[in-house]
N, C-alpha and C positions, 0 to 999 in steps of 0.2 A: 504493500500500500504506500509506503514511504517513497519507494522508487517511482511508482506511478505518479504520485503527487509532484515530485521534483522533475520527472521526465528524464531519469537516468537509469542505468542498469542496476540490478540487485547486487552485482559484483562491486559497483561503485559505492553503494550504500554500505556494503560489508567492509570495504576498505576504510571508510570514514569511521564506522563504529569500532573498528579494531586499531585505529590510529596508524594505518599503513600509508606510505607515500603514494604519489601518482595521482593525486586528486587536487584540482585547483582550489584555492581558498574560497572563491565564490560558490563553487559546488558544495564544498564542505559546509559552509554556513547555511546553504539552502537545505541540505539534508538535516542539519541540526534543528533548523527552524521548523521543518516538516515534522520532526519528532515531537517538538513542543506543541505545535498546533494540533496534531492528531492525538495528543495525550499520552504518548509513550514516554517511559522514563529513559533518560540518557544513561549510557553505560557509566559506571562509577568513575572512571578516569576522566570523563568529560563533564561531570556535574559541576565542577568548580567554575567552569567557564560560563559566562552569562549567555542566555539565549538572545537571538536577534529579534526579540519581542519587545514592544513598547506598550505599556499600559496607557490607555486614554480614558481617564476617569471623568464622567460627566454627571451633573446632579439630576438631569432629567432629559427627556426628548420631546416633551410637550411644547416647549419654547423653541421655535424653528432656528434660533441662533446657535443652539448647541449641535444639532446635526450639521449645520453649515460649517462650524469650526471643525467638526469631526471629519468632514469630507476634505477640507483643505489640508488639515494636518495629516490625515491618513494617506492622502495622495503623495504628499511630500516625503513621508516616511517610506512609502513603498519604493519611491525612486532611489532611495539610499539602501534598499535591500532590507529594510526593517519592517516587521509585520505588526500593525496596530492591533491591540486587544481591547475591544470596547467594553467598558465597565460602566453601566448605567444604574444609578440608584433608583429604587422604587419604594414607595411608601410601605413600610413594614417588611421590606425585603433585605437584600444584602447591604450592609452599611459601607461607608467609605473605608473605614478601618479594616473591615473584613476583606474588601477588595485588595487593599494593600498587602494583607497577609497572603492572599492567593497569588498575587503578582510576585511577591518575594519567593514563594515556593517554586514558581516557574522560572526563577533566575533571570528575570527581565533585565534588559539593558538599560531601561529608563522608564520614567513615568511622566505623563503630562496631565495636569489637572486643569480643566476648563470650567471654572465655577465649582465651588465646593466649600468645605468647612474652613479652609484657609482664609476665606474672606469674612468669617464671622468670629469676632473676638471672644464670644462666650461659649463657643463650641469646643469639643474635645480635639486636641491636636497631637496626642501622643504618637499616632501613626506616622506623622511627618518626621518626628524624631527618630523613629525606627529606620526610615529611609535614609536620613542623614547619617546615622551611625554606621549603616552598611555601605555608605558612599555611593548610593544609587543616584545617577543623574536625574534631576527633577527640574521641570519648568512649569511655572504657574501662569495662567491666563487671567488677566485683569486683577485689580487691586487686592493685595493680601494684607493681613495684619503684620505688624513689625516683628522682627527678630526670628523669622523662620529660616532665614539664611539661604533661600533659593532665588535664582534669577526669575524675573517675571516680565511678561509682555502685556502691556495694558493700553487700552484706549483712554485718552485723557478726559477724565470725568469733568474736570473744571472747565475745559474748553467746550465740552458738549453742553453743559448747563448755560454757560455764557452765551453761546450761539442761540440756544432755545429761548433764553430769557429776553435777549435783545430783540429777537424776532417777535415775540408776543408783545413786548413793550412798544415796538414800532407800529403795531396794529392798534395801539391805544389801550391795551389791557393794563389796568392798575392793580387789580386783585388777582395776583398770580399765585397758584398753589403748587405744591410738590407732592407727588404720590411715589413714595420710596419703599425700599425693602425694610427689614427689621432694624431696630436701633443699633445693633452691633455689626451691621453689614457694612464693610469698609467702602465699597464703591458708592453706596447710598450716603454714607457720612461725608465722602468727598463732594458729592453732588450738592448736599445741603450747605457745606462750607463755601462752595463756589457761588451758590445762589445768594448767600449772605454777603459775599464779597462784592458781587456785581450790583445788588439791590440796596446794600447798606443795612437793611433789616428785613427779615422774613418772619412775620408773626407765627408763633407756635401753632395757632389755630388754623394756619394755612398749610400745615405740613401733616400729611397722613402716612402712616406706616401700613404695609399690607404684605400678605404672602404674594409671591410672584406668580400670579394667575389672573385670568380675566375676572373671575369671581372676586379675588382680592381687590382688584382695581375698581370694580363696581361698588363694593362696600365702602371703600375709602373715598371715592369720588362723591358718593351720595352725601357723606358728611360735609365735604368741602363745598359742594354746590349750595347746601343749606346755609353755609356761612358767607355766601356771596362771591365765591371764587368764580372767575369767568375764563381764566387761562390756566391750563394744566401742563406741567412738565412731569413726565413719567420716567421711571427707572428701567422700564422695558416696554416692548411693543404690546405684549398681552395685557399689561396693566393699562396701557393707553386704550386698548379696545374695550376694556372694562369701563373706563371713564366714558367712552362714547355710548356704551350701552346704558350706563346710569343716567346720562343726560336724556337719552331718548325715553327711558322709563318715566322720567319726570316731565315729559312733554316738551323738552327743550331741543332746539335745532343746533346741529353741529355742521358748519361753523358759525351759523347766524347768531347764536347766543352763547355757545360754549366752544372754546378752541382747545385743541389737544395736540401735544407734541409727544411722540414716543421716543424710544431709544433702542437702537440696534439696526434698523432697516432690515429686518429679517424677511424671509420669503413671503410673498403674497401681500405685503403691506400696501402695494400699489393697486391691489385688487379689492380692497375693503371698500365699504360705502359709508362715508366718503373715503377716498384714498388717504392714507395716514401720513401726515407730516411727521418726520422722525429724524433722529440723528444717527447717521450711518457709521458703524464701526468698520474700519478697513480690514475685513476678515482675511483677504488673500495675503496682504502684506504681514499682518500679525501672525497668521498661521505659518508662513515661511520662516519668519524670525524665530518662532518657537522651535521649529525643527532644526534650524541652524544652531541655536543655543544648546539644544539637547545633543545633537550629533557632535558638537565640539567637546562636550563633556564625555561622551561615550568614547571619543577618540583619544581621550587622555589630557585634553587641554584644560587649563584652569579658567573657569568662567566666574566673573565677579557676581555676587548676589545682588545685582542692581536691577532696577526696573526700567525697561524701555517704554517710553510713552509715544503712542501713535496718535496723529491728529484725526479727529472725527470730522464729519461733513454734514451740515444741516440739509436735509432734502425736503423742500417745501411742496406739499401736495394740498389736498382739499379739506383737511380737518382743522385748518387755522384760517381765521378771517378777522375782519375789523371787530373791535370790542363793541358790544351792544351799548346804545346810549340810554342812560337812566331816564 
């Protein structure tokens, strides 16, 4: 089965398993990767060597931004001969820490986290320490809490909020509100700090916390609409769609009475009704940078635990318009 998957003879597989010469390094790695993917144990003498597998840990697949990151990162890994192993958390299912243990058992070459507990200050973080102790290459996507010691590739939250705020202000909106993630969520904290920097002050009653879902956005927006907010800046596109739904349930027009800006520019946001104004993350550039940082570590280079910031882009569509006149 291994020979068939790799496209080589059984004799070649045998030479790899027995450590015999006469096999190219590329073929050797392909055979070892096939063993890992098919679930076979490596021969004892080969177990100390890391597999050509890379864990790609995502918090969910409901938000289209995560499959988009997985596609870009997975494609770039494949070009380097690395095989991505997708680890998606589900409610009540396998935890992020459990996935880390499974990946360590598989002798993975590295791990990419695209959204996860590293972004939440109050979440458990022991599994990251286990990766660091084993010197497993790790790259994080988007803002992390401090002192984890891993390199990160992030979209600049401050620039994103500044673009969105100035856009709504230019349309005459004076009561601008924020729909963000939980209080310990680092990207959301950065967005709130940026809003206060650009506006001077954001009243606490104009800030709502929500779970990252359409339902979360709906509940949060209903509260803010009742407090007179007419312009909404959201921490994700599903949250923004929840705001649109909340406005409609209250009989309000979007964008005639309520304007909404999302975040990500994930798939199909130009097909919603109205099409969603949102801040686009440069997924292609970010994904390639993630893989470059990871591959450098796998190759033995020292990579500074710094954060690379990428510029977002405001995409204006139909969900924002002139503020209603009182």
